[in-house]
C-alpha positions, 0 to 999 in steps of 0.5 A, a space after each residue: 736234910 729235912 728237920 724233925 719239925 719239917 718231917 711232921 708237916 705235910 709238904 705243899 705240892 699246891 699249884 696256882 689253879 683257878 676256877 676255869 682250870 677246874 671247870 675246863 677239866 670237868 667239861 671232859 667228863 661231860 663230853 665222855 658221858 654223852 656217850 658213856 651214860 647212853 651206853 648204860 641208860 639206853 643202849 640195851 633198851 635200844 637194841 632190845 626194843 628198837 632193833 628187836 635183839 634178844 636181851 640175853 644175846 645183847 648181855 653176852 655181847 656186852 660182857 665179851 666186848 668189855 672183857 676185850 676192852 680191858 686189854 685195850 685199856 692196859 695197852 692205851 695206858 702204856 702208850 700214854 706213858 710213852 707219849 712225848 709231844 709239844 702238847 704233853 703226854 695226854 692232851 694230844 690224845 684228846 686233840 686227835 681222838 675226839 672226832 673218831 670217838 664222836 663218829 663211832 658213837 653215832 655208828 652204834 645206833 646206825 644198825 642197818 635195818 634191812 640186814 638179817 638178825 645175824 648180820 645185825 648182831 655182827 654189826 653191833 659187835 663190831 661197832 660197839 668194840 670199835 667205839 670202846 677202843 676210841 673210848 679208851 683213847 679218850 678216857 685214859 689220857 683224860 683221867 691220867 691228866 688229873 695226875 699231871 696237873 698237880 700232885 696236891 691230894 686235895 687239889 686232885 680231889 677238887 679236880 675230881 669233884 668238878 669232873 664228877 659234877 660236870 659228868 652228872 650234868 652230862 648224864 642229866 642232859 642225856 637222860 632228859 634230852 634223848 627221848 624227847 629228841 628221838 620223839 621230836 625227830 620222828 621216833 624211828 631208828 633214824 631219830 636215834 642216829 640224828 639225836 646222837 649226831 647232835 650230842 656228839 658234835 657238842 662232845 667234840 667241842 667240849 673235849 677241845 675246851 679241855 685240850 686248850 684249858 689244861 696244862 701238864 705241870 707235873 714234870 716226870 724225870 727223864 729216868 722214869 720216862 723209859 721204863 721196861 714193861 717188866 718193871 712196870 708190871 712188877 710195880 703194879 703187882 706190888 701196888 696193893 692199893 691199886 688192886 683194891 681200887 681197881 676191884 672196887 671200881 669194877 664192883 661199883 661200876 656194876 652197880 652203877 650200870 644196873 642203876 642206869 640200865 634198869 631205870 627205863 625198864 622200871 619206869 616203863 613196866 612198874 610205874 607204867 610211864 617210860 618218860 619218867 626216866 628223866 625225872 627219876 634220874 634228876 631225883 637221883 643226880 640232883 642230891 649228887 650235884 648238891 653233895 659235891 658242893 660240900 664233899 671237898 670239905 668232908 673229904 678233907 676233914 674225915 678222909 674220903 674212904 670214911 665218907 664213901 663208906 657212909 655213902 654206901 650205907 645211905 644208898 642201901 637205906 634208899 634201896 630198901 625204902 623203895 620197898 615201902 610202895 614199889 609202884 608209887 612214883 613218890 616213894 620211888 622218887 624219894 628213894 632216888 633222892 636218898 640213893 643220890 645222897 649216898 652216891 655223892 661221896 662215891 662219885 666224888 671219891 672213886 676217881 680220886 683213888 687212882 692218883 693216890 695209888 700212883 704216888 703210893 706206887 712210886 713211894 713203894 717201888 721207885 717207879 712212876 707209871 701214871 698212864 698204866 696205873 690210871 688205866 685201872 680206873 678205866 679198866 674197872 669202869 669198863 669191865 664193871 659196866 660191861 658186867 652190869 650191862 650183861 647182868 641186866 640182859 641176862 636177868 631180863 632173859 632169865 625172867 623171859 622178858 620180851 622187848 616186843 611184847 605188849 605186856 610182860 610176864 610176872 617173871 619178867 616183872 620180878 627180874 626188873 625188881 631184882 635189877 632195880 632193888 635187890 642186886 644193887 644192895 649186895 653190890 653196896 655191901 661188897 663195896 663197903 668191905 673193900 673200902 674198909 681195906 683201903 686205908 691209904 688216906 692215913 698213910 698219904 701225908 707220910 708218903 708225900 713227905 718221903 717222896 719230896 725228900 727223895 726228889 730233893 
């Protein structure tokens, strides 16, 4: 039995991890963001301005597809929990899923130019949803891997920070390389296909690095390996922090999708230079990358929830700063930097919430279901991005935006302002409310002490 003194101190779950462990893990989200960042930043633009499909139709397709994808996430999460191989539970998914993920990424840009609009829409719908299935088969096992390499909260947060750091490098590569590559290859639809063939080949290589560099150190007891579906679902229903984290991620991802999707429209029609999209993204993500360098210490000292609330408040200031002179590049660039400072703790902390809910769930229900619970992160991300992408299309359609028009109407310009400034502010306020409800950081040390005692 643990002594009173032992009960007052946190139990150590630290693993012997080096820099290469963290970087190797981070390469996975860089690879994923070659696709994911493109879906947020360029796909709506590609379908409206290159293929010529209505923004409203694309928005509706995105929402329906992401809702369907939420079901796929839960299925994949359950399958990950049931996976047992010589490579572990999650790594075989990366090994065998990387190539299909790459091929299906290329396919969404290969819309047959000679087909009628109806058949183009059908092709977009099918290719996009097949990609989302492949995305789930990579993203959920990759995310679940974080809960299997270590049970130490701060090491997991560090893994998440490296993951988010490398993810943003991936975003910077996509946002700054895509349009120049498209132009280099001739600025035609085929140019997009070639561009994403190159990016997808790199993506496969990065996922193989994750497969080779990571090891699943957390051993799951045999009793927890075969859990009836009813028991798993009941455990989820009792895990209130998982619900808060999932809803938070949905709302957060809506805002992230709006930021990504609206930037190219804002650069093209408000700043009158669509090539500025890369520079604006650098202004937004450079503070995020710098912030990641100190985020682990801030999380350890103040708790990630408090730091994430502060980040949300800073972001709101950045959005309002844009209003000083909305058509001034330097004002908008300064606002991007402020928003980036606020985004650092949010990106650094959001994925780290789910491993904590796994430990809470085991503590409360005596059931440990990593894959199914971690699917909440992917579910929240995809549903949120789907809603955000759909909202982008719907708001543009409401403003009578036309991708083939030489100039846009006043209502279309107003719609771009709504997407780039006003709607995100509402989203950040909702995030703060949810974070105030998420007080798991305070309870986590006791939870881990109890779990350690339970497994003795």
